[in-house]
Structure formats: C-alpha cells, structure tokens
N, C-alpha and C positions, 0 to 999 in steps of 0.2 A: 114645064118649068114651074118651080115653086115661087109663090109670091111673098113668102116670108123669108127671114134670114136663113141661110143654109144651116142645117142641123149638123154640127160637128160633134162626134162622139169620141172622147179620149179613151182608147183601149189601154188599160193600165195592167197589162199582163206582167205578173211578177211583183206587183206592189206589195209592200209589207205594211202592217198597221202603223209602224213608226214613221214611215215615209208619207203616209196618207195626208196629214194636215198640210204640210208644205207643198206637196204636189197639187192638192186641191186648190189651195190659195193661188198658186201660180197660174193654174188653168183659168180660174175665175177672173183674175186680173187681166188675162189676155183676151177674154171674151168667149171662152169655151165653157158651156154650162151643162154638159152632159158627160158623166163619168161612168165608164164600164169597168168593173173589176171581174176579170175572168175567174171562174171557180178553181182553175188549176194554179192559182196564185197562193202564196203562203197565207193561211188564216183569212180567206177572202171575206167571210161573213163579218169578221171583226173590222176589216177595212171598210166594208159597206156601212157598217153601223157608225163608225167614226166619221166618215164623210157625210153621212146623213145628219148626224148630230151637229156637226160643225157648219155644214153648207146646204142642208136640205131645204132651207128657205130660199136659196138662190140658184140651186142646181138640182138636176135630176140625177139620181145615183141608181145604178142597177148592176146586174150580174151578167157575165158573159160565159160562153162555153157551157151553157145550160142544156144538157142532153138527157138528164134523168128527171122525170116529173117529181120524184121524191125530194129533190132539192128546192122545189118551188116554195113550200112553206117556210123554209129557212131563209130564203131571199126576202120574202115578205116580212118575216119576223125581225130581220136586221134593218128593215126600213127601206129596202129596195123598191123601186117603182117600175122597173122594166127588166126583161130577161132577153138576152141575145143568144142565139144558137147558130152553129155552123151548118145546120141542116133543117129540113122541114119535117117536123114531127107533130101531127095534129093533137096528140095527147099532151105534149108540152104547151102548145098554143092554147088549147081549151082549158088546161089546168091553170095557166097563167091568168087567163081572163076571169076565171072563177074567183081568183084571189085578188082581183083588181090590179094585176100587173099587165103592163103593155108588152106583148110579145114581138120580138124582132127575129123571125126565123130566117135562116140562110136559104137562098134560092140560087140554083145554077141552071135550071131548065124552065121552059114554059109550064111543064107539068108541075114542077115545084111551086111556081108562082100561083097557079090556080088552086092547088091543094092548100096552100097557105091562106089564100083569100077565103076559100070555103070554110076553113077552120076558124076564121074570124080575125086573122092578122091584117093589119093595114100598113105596117112598116116592114118592108122586105129588104133583107140584107143580101146584096149581090155578092156572092162569094164562091170562088176567089176572083176578085174583080180584075186583077192583073192578067189572069189567064182568059177571062171571058171577054173583056174589052167593052167599050162604049156601044158597040153595035147591038148588043143584046138589049141594052136599055132602050135604044131608039126603036127596036122591034117590039118590045113588050109594052112600052108606055102608052101607045095608042089603043091598046085592046084591054086595058085593065080599068076598073071602076074609078071614077073621080074620087080623090082623097087617098089614093094609094101612093105611098112614099117609098121610093127606091133609094137605098143607101149602099154604095159600093164599099167593100172592105177587102183589103189585100193589096199591098203595093201602093197605097195612097200617100202622096207627098205633095209638097208645094208645086212640083212640076206636073203631076198627074191629076191633081184635084180639079183645076180649072176645066179640063176637058170633060170631066164627069158632070160638073155643074152646068156647063153649056149644053150637054146632052140631055139634061132634064132631071138629074139627080136632086133629091131634096137635101142632100148633104152627103156625109161620108163618115165612116169609122176609121180612125187613124191609130195604128198600133206602134210598131217599133220605130218608125220614123220620128214619132213624137216622144215616146217614153220607153225607156229600158231600165231594168232594175239597177238602182244605184245612180242613175243620171241626176245631176244637180237640178234642183227645182228651178233655179234661174234659167238654166239652159232649156228646160222643158217649157218655161214661160215664153222664152224668145221664139222657140219653134212654133208654139201655139199661136202667138201673135202673127207670125208670118202666114200660117195656115188660114187664120181668120181673114187677113187682108186679101189673100189669094182667092178665097171663096167669094167674098163680097165683090171683088173686082170682076170676077168671072160672071157673077149673077147680074151685075149692072151692065156689063157688056152684052150679055145675052138679051137682057130686057130692052136694050136700045137697038137690037138687031145688028150689033157689031160683030 
C-alpha cells in the first residue's frame, strides 16, 4: 500500500491543442496533477507543450502510447516528463531514462514485470487491468523491490478504482471514463473530483484496516 496520495493519471486520448488549456485547468481544480497525452491524439506534441507551458509548475505532463524510441526526443523537446507504453520495451525504457524521462511500461505478466524492472522502470502500468484483475497485483506486489509502483490502466472508474487501491496500487490511469474528445471541461472536472474522492477514501479505509 502506498503511503502518499494515490497517483491518478488522466489519459487524454484524442485531446486537441485547442481543448488542452480548459481540460488541464479542470483536472487541476479537481486534484488530478498528472496528464498523459497519447501520441495517437491530434498534434500530441503541441498539446504536451501547451499543457507544460500553462501548468508545468503544478502538474506532470507526459506522453502515452509511446512504442517507438524515435519519439522520445520529441516528448522531451515538448517538455514532457514521462512516457507511458502499452508494452514492456527495454529500448524505450532505457532511452527514456537517458533523456531524463520517467518510463511507465505496460506489464501483463510476471516476465514483463521483471524485464521492466531490470531495464530501470519503477512505475509499472498493469494493462489491460480490467482483463487481469486485482489478483495479479496481489501476487506481484510481495516479490518486487521496495519502491515499485503499480498503476492499473483499462476499465478504471469510480466503481473499480477503490478495489485496486485497496489491493495496493499506487494509483491508476483513467481514460475514456474521465475524458473523451469533445467532452465539456466542467464534466471532466466533476468526474475527476469523484475519482479523487474515491481513491482517497479507499486509501484511508485500507490504512485503517477497514
């Protein structure tokens, strides 16, 4: 179980540069301070740059769906601070670390977990979380080094997030439940606030043995 506040990552797949300022502000106001712009979004590097310029002093902004090491310098150049991938690729992990980026590789098996750790990653994305279930986290958590943070991604909502937090997740990445292209920023903010409340309540309950 993490002793700090749960790390909630807003996965902003499909975000446009024009939407970025309002969505970023709504997320910050709700208490989410980590924004991921997947690279299969429209003009993702522009959105990363805009979010970094506006909110980089209050939030961590990075890129998602990073599967090509050639994209890493562009993420860093746009001001990104982390890269998320759906898979475990040691070349992406090592390349990110060389550029000062924090890698969040996707893991689906114990082999993935230890390959990612050997490559230098410490934040591991359990993906697809809705297919794998919390049992994998409970199995992996006791056998990984201290400081390893597991973050489920896939099917995370206000209903499913508490189970993952109670199972020991450091947080979670939330995609379409939170943001979809064109969704009003006020609506995104309301959903974000609900997610933050759910995560904190689950953590407090776990911490008291409830």
